[in-house]
Structure formats: structure tokens, C-alpha cells
N, C-alpha and C positions, 0 to 999 in steps of 0.2 A: 504494500500500500504506500509506503514511504517513497518507493521508486516512482510510482505513478505521480505522486505529488511533485517530485523534482522534475519529472518529465514535462509536466504541465508548466512549471515555472520556466523551464528551458524553452518551451514553445513560445510562451509569452515574451521572453527576452528576444528570441529570434524574430518574431513579428515586430516588436517595438524598435529594435536596433538595426535590423537588416531589411525586412520587407517594407515596413512603413517608416523608414528612417527620415524621410523628408517631412514628416508630420511631427508636431510637438505633442508628446504623450507623457503624462505625469506619472507619479509613483503609484505602486500597487495596481498596475494595469493587468487585467485578465481578459482574454478572449477565448471563447470556446471554439470547438472545431467548426470549420466551414464558414467562418466570418470573413467578409470582404469589406475593405475600407478603401475609398477613393474620393478625393476632392480635387477639383481642377486647380484651385488656388491655395486652399488651406484646410487642414484638419487640426484642431487644437482640442486635446482631451485632458481634463484635470486629473487630480489624484483620486485614488480609490474607485476606479472605474471597472465595471464588469459588463461585458456584452456576450449574450448567450448564443447558442448554436444557430448556425445558418442565418444570422442577422447580417444586414449590410448597411453601410453608410456610403451613399453614392452621390454626395453633393458637398459643397463647402459646409463645414460644420464647426461650431465652437461649443464644447461641452464642459460643464462645470465639474465640481468635485462631488464625490459620493453619489454617483449616478449608476443605476442599474437598468440595463436594457435586456429584456427577456429574449427567449428564442424566437426566431423567425420574424424579427422586427425589421422593417425597412425605413430608412431615412433617405428619401429619394427626391430627385429634381422634378419640377413641374414641366420644365421646358428642355428636356434632354435631347429632343429631336425637333428639327424645324418642320413641323407638320404643315406649315403654310408655304413651303417652297413650291412654287408653281412648276408643274410638269415633272415633278420628281416623286416617286412613291416614298412613303414614310421610311420604309426599310433602307432606302438609298439616300435619303435626305441628310443634310449636314447635321452633325450631332455635337454635343457639348465637349466631347473628347477630342474633336478636331482642332488643330492649332488655329485655323482660320475661321472658326465658328464666331458668328457675329449677330446672333439672334437673341431672343429673350432669355432671361435667367442667367446670363453669363457670369456675373459676379455675385449672385444671390447667395446668402449664407443663412443656415439654420442655426438658431441659438437654443441650447438646452441648459437651463440653470443648474444650480446646486441642489442636491437632495431630491432628485427626480427619479421616478420609477416608471418605465414604459413597459406595459404588459405584453404578453405573448401575442404575436401576429399583428401588432399595431403598425400603422403606416404614418409617418410624419412627412409632410410635403415640404419642399425647400422654401426658405424664406420665412418660416414660422418661428416664433419665439415661444418656447415653453418656459414659463416662469419658475423661479425657485420653489421647491417643495411640492411640485405637481405630481399627480399620479394619472397616467393615461391607461385606461382600462384595456384589457385584452381585446384585440380585434378592431379597435377604434381607428378612424382615419382623421388625423389632425390637419386641418386646412387653414386654421386661423390661430392667432396668438392666444395664449391662455393667461388666466389670472393666477397669482401666486397662491400656494398652499390650497389648491383646489383639485377635485377629482373630475376628470373628463371621460366621457364614454359615448360611443355611437358613431354613426357614419352620416354626415360628418360629426366629429366629436363636439359635444356640448357639455357645458359645466353641469354636473348633476348634484354636487354638494361641496361644501368646504371639507378639507382634509381633517381638521380637528373640530371638536364640538363647539368651541367658541373662540373668540378673539384672544382671551386670556391664555388658553392652552397654546394657541399659535405663537403668541409672544413668548411664552415660557420655553417652547421648543426652540425658537430662534435664539433666545438668550443663552440657552444651554449649549447649543452648537457653537455660538460665538466664544463662550468660555473655554470649550474644548480646543478651539483653534488657538487661543492665546497661550495654552500650556505648552 
């Protein structure tokens, strides 16, 4: 069992320092098998990050600290292919990976705050800002910015409730996290 633990650590280091070396990845990074990460301009990932099996980030993305992304999650671009290119089938149209791509979404960035949990099979569209403390329910499709410390669900994702029972609990949580960072 200890051998498997070290093998996983070695895989994480291989991806962090070899495969995805052009991106900025913080401490305690873990990616499960089958994860794909690509951003045209940037990927920045904070500390204590986990991304589950077969998930992908395929857009410019800035992710905070203490974020967990479940299995089969997609963080994807809205405009990865120029579907308005006259006389060209979508399959052959210019795409965001092309050096000369000059259509919509070129420098769009997705922001995911600190202390966020994105559930199994969720999809987050490019350009969205997921605020600190949010939970995105399994299977949701996030097409718009979120409010902090809220739970979102559905297609498209809508706020279903606050994460904590009241504002005092939310504030206590934020203060506790801040104290831990100062230590």
C-alpha cells in the first residue's frame, strides 16, 4: 500500500514538473489518472488542489487554494471552434489551439476561488467566475458567475441555497480559515 502511495506522488510530480511545467501549480497538487490540462495562455493552480479521474481543464484557468474537482468534470471553452467560419465545416474550422486563431474567446479565463468543490460530471464554461466557498452540484452546467459560499445545481446551474445556515456561520468559517493561513 505504501508503494502505491509513493507511486501516486511520483505521478503527481511528473505531471507538475514535466508534462505541465509551463503552468504554475502550487503545493500539494494531486491529479488522478486520465486528467488532461491545457490552457492557451495560462493555467494557475493554488495549493492543496485535487482533480479527480478523467477530468479536464481545456481553457485558460486560475484556481485558488483548497479546491477539489471530482471525477469527470470539464472546464471547457465556449468558443473553441469558429463555428461561424463561412464555407468551412465545424470539424475543419479554425480552433483555439491554432496559432493564428482570431475569433471569440481567445483570451477568456475561468476563475475558481478558494475552498471550492465541483461535483462529479459538472461542466464549467470558460469565462465564468466561481466565487470562494462555492459548491457546484454533480452534473451541473455552470454558465454564469456565482455568489460566494453558495450551492449551485442544475442545467444551467442556479443558486439553490447558501452553503452555511446563516451569515454568522459563514463569517466564522472565513475567520477560521484566515487564522489557519496566518500560522
